[in-house]
C-alpha positions as CSV (number, residue, x, y, z in Angstrom):
1,M,-25.5,24.3,-71.6
2,N,-27.2,21.1,-70.5
3,P,-27.6,18.7,-73.4
4,I,-31.0,17.5,-72.0
5,R,-32.6,20.9,-72.4
6,T,-33.7,21.9,-75.8
7,R,-34.7,25.2,-77.3
8,G,-38.2,24.3,-78.2
9,R,-40.9,23.9,-75.7
10,H,-42.2,20.6,-77.1
11,R,-38.9,19.3,-78.4
12,R,-37.5,16.3,-76.5
13,P,-33.8,15.3,-76.3
14,S,-32.7,12.6,-78.6
15,L,-31.8,9.1,-77.4
16,A,-28.1,9.8,-78.3
17,Q,-28.2,13.0,-76.2
18,L,-29.7,11.1,-73.2
19,E,-27.1,8.3,-73.6
20,Q,-24.3,10.9,-73.7
21,A,-25.6,12.6,-70.6
22,S,-26.0,9.3,-68.9
23,H,-22.3,8.3,-69.6
24,K,-21.1,11.7,-68.3
25,D,-23.2,11.3,-65.2
26,A,-21.9,7.8,-64.7
27,A,-18.3,8.9,-65.1
28,T,-18.9,11.8,-62.6
29,I,-20.5,9.3,-60.2
30,A,-17.6,6.9,-60.5
31,T,-15.1,9.7,-60.0
32,Q,-17.0,10.9,-56.9
33,A,-17.3,7.4,-55.6
34,D,-13.5,7.0,-55.9
35,L,-13.1,10.3,-54.1
36,I,-15.5,9.2,-51.3
37,A,-13.6,5.9,-50.9
38,D,-10.3,7.8,-50.8
39,L,-11.7,10.3,-48.2
40,R,-13.1,7.4,-46.1
41,T,-9.6,5.7,-46.2
42,Q,-8.0,9.0,-45.1
43,L,-10.6,9.5,-42.4
44,G,-10.0,5.9,-41.1
45,A,-6.2,6.6,-41.0
46,A,-6.8,10.0,-39.2
47,L,-9.1,8.4,-36.6
48,R,-6.5,5.6,-35.9
49,E,-3.8,8.3,-35.6
50,A,-6.0,10.3,-33.3
51,S,-6.8,7.2,-31.2
52,A,-3.1,6.4,-30.9
53,A,-2.3,10.0,-30.0
54,E,-5.0,10.0,-27.3
55,E,-3.6,6.8,-25.9
56,R,-0.1,8.3,-25.8
57,A,-1.5,11.4,-24.2
58,R,-3.2,9.2,-21.6
59,V,0.0,7.3,-20.8
60,A,2.0,10.5,-20.7
61,A,-0.5,12.0,-18.3
62,G,-0.2,9.0,-16.0
63,E,3.6,9.1,-16.1
64,L,3.5,12.8,-15.3
65,A,1.2,12.2,-12.4
66,Q,3.6,9.5,-11.0
67,L,6.6,11.8,-11.4
68,E,4.7,14.7,-9.7
69,Q,3.9,12.4,-6.8
70,A,7.5,11.3,-6.6
71,V,8.7,14.9,-6.6
72,E,6.1,15.8,-3.9
73,T,7.2,12.8,-1.8
74,Q,10.9,13.8,-2.1
75,A,10.0,17.4,-1.2
76,E,8.2,16.1,1.9
77,R,11.2,13.9,2.8
78,I,13.6,16.8,2.4
79,A,11.4,19.1,4.5
80,D,11.2,16.4,7.2
81,L,15.0,15.9,7.2
82,E,15.6,19.7,7.3
83,H,13.3,19.9,10.3
84,R,15.1,17.0,12.0
85,L,18.4,18.6,11.3
86,A,17.3,21.9,12.7
87,V,15.9,20.2,15.8
88,G,19.2,18.2,16.2
89,V,21.3,21.4,15.9
90,R,19.2,23.2,18.4
91,A,19.4,20.2,20.8
92,E,23.2,20.1,20.4
93,H,23.4,23.8,21.3
94,V,21.2,23.3,24.3
95,I,23.2,20.3,25.5
96,A,26.5,22.1,24.9
97,D,25.2,25.2,26.8
98,T,23.8,23.2,29.8
99,Q,26.2,20.3,30.1
100,P,28.5,20.8,33.1
101,C,32.2,20.8,32.7
102,P,34.2,18.9,35.3
103,V,35.9,21.3,37.6
104,L,38.7,20.3,39.9
105,D,39.0,22.3,43.1
106,D,42.6,21.3,43.7
107,R,43.8,21.8,40.2
108,F,46.3,24.5,41.1
109,E,47.6,23.1,44.4
110,Q,50.9,21.8,42.9
111,G,51.5,24.8,40.7
112,P,49.7,26.3,37.7
113,V,50.9,23.7,35.2
114,R,50.8,19.9,35.6
115,R,51.8,17.1,33.3
116,L,48.9,15.4,31.4
117,G,49.4,12.1,33.2
118,A,49.1,13.8,36.6
119,S,45.6,15.0,35.8
120,P,42.9,13.4,37.9
121,L,40.9,12.9,34.7
122,A,43.7,11.0,32.9
123,D,43.1,7.3,32.3
124,T,46.8,6.5,32.2
125,V,49.1,5.4,35.0
126,E,51.5,8.1,36.0
127,I,55.1,7.2,35.4
128,P,57.4,9.0,37.6
129,R,60.0,11.3,35.9
130,P,63.6,10.5,36.6
131,D,64.1,14.0,38.1
132,A,61.1,13.6,40.4
133,A,63.2,12.2,43.1
134,E,65.4,15.3,43.0
135,E,62.4,17.6,43.2
136,A,61.1,15.7,46.2
137,A,64.3,16.2,48.1
């Protein structure tokens, strides 16, 4: 029951009742003012944390974009190198299939087997064998 209200219609609260109600209201206001100040402090801290979190998210998004670009660049380089390798392999096969092999028409004129030094493609000077004089005779 509110101390300000009285039972009678014409009866007014006493000065003591008004002072008591005033002290209660002042205490309630002071408590609520302290609560508001505390909530404002918490709100300020939360806003600072949110701002810091937004900044970290922005930096992380930038780093992620850089890393994605680096991965894309590497993937492009790999694809280019794979293409170059495939072209090189195909070119090697074409060259190997179409490059002429030297053929000697007189390769079997002295018999089916010859010494390596006697080959017309050899870069070495042929050293006569000791038994070559016997074969010539």
